[in-house]
C-alpha positions in Angstrom: -44.5 -48.3 -6.0 -41.4 -46.0 -6.3 -40.8 -45.7 -2.6 -39.9 -48.8 -0.8 -40.5 -47.5 2.8 -44.3 -47.7 2.6 -46.7 -50.0 0.8 -50.4 -49.0 1.1 -51.8 -51.7 -1.3 -53.4 -53.4 1.8 -55.4 -50.2 2.6 -57.1 -50.0 -0.6 -60.2 -51.9 0.4 -60.9 -49.2 3.0 -61.3 -46.4 0.5 -64.9 -45.1 0.7 -65.7 -44.2 -2.8 -69.0 -42.6 -1.8 -67.0 -40.0 0.0 -63.9 -40.0 -2.3 -64.7 -41.3 -5.8 -61.8 -43.2 -7.6 -61.3 -43.0 -11.3 -57.9 -44.3 -12.4 -56.5 -43.5 -15.8 -53.5 -45.4 -17.2 -51.8 -45.2 -20.7 -51.8 -48.1 -22.9 -48.1 -47.8 -23.3 -47.2 -46.9 -19.8 -44.5 -49.5 -18.9 -43.8 -48.2 -15.4 -47.5 -48.4 -14.4 -49.2 -50.8 -16.8 -52.9 -50.9 -17.3 -52.9 -54.5 -15.8 -51.2 -53.0 -12.6 -53.7 -50.2 -12.3 -56.6 -52.6 -12.8 -55.2 -54.8 -10.1 -55.2 -51.9 -7.8 -58.4 -50.7 -8.7 -60.0 -54.2 -8.2 -59.0 -53.7 -4.4 -61.1 -50.5 -4.2 -64.8 -51.2 -3.9 -66.6 -48.9 -6.3 -63.4 -47.8 -8.1 -63.1 -47.3 -11.8 -60.1 -47.8 -14.1 -59.8 -46.9 -17.8 -56.8 -47.8 -20.0 -56.3 -44.9 -22.4 -55.7 -46.4 -25.8 -52.7 -45.1 -27.8 -51.2 -43.1 -24.7 -48.3 -43.7 -22.4 -47.0 -42.4 -19.2 -47.4 -38.5 -20.0 -50.8 -38.5 -21.9 -51.5 -34.8 -21.3 -48.4 -33.9 -23.2 -48.2 -36.9 -25.7 -51.6 -36.2 -27.2 -53.7 -33.5 -25.3 -56.7 -33.8 -27.5 -57.1 -37.6 -27.0 -56.3 -37.2 -23.2 -58.9 -34.5 -22.7 -61.7 -37.1 -23.8 -60.6 -39.5 -21.1 -60.2 -36.7 -18.5 -63.6 -35.4 -19.1 -65.1 -38.9 -18.7 -63.4 -39.3 -15.4 -64.5 -35.8 -14.2 -68.2 -36.8 -15.2 -67.9 -40.0 -13.2 -66.6 -38.3 -10.1 -69.2 -35.6 -10.3 -72.2 -38.1 -10.6 -70.5 -40.2 -7.8 -70.5 -37.1 -5.5 -74.0 -36.0 -6.2 
């Protein structure tokens, strides 16, 4: 967390992914929010999904847009199905 005044990690279990689907994307080379950190957060969200994006870092949309779009479309499809 970048802001030390609030920590919402204990609230993750209260997210209703039937109302608000959660699909987390993390770049393989993101050192400030590693895939392991994202997965640990996702594990606290019942029904949440996490995907590590291979070959990408913290700014995937600018690093390699063509690769990022594939991950993004997968996330959108998951969210659309969950909301159906």
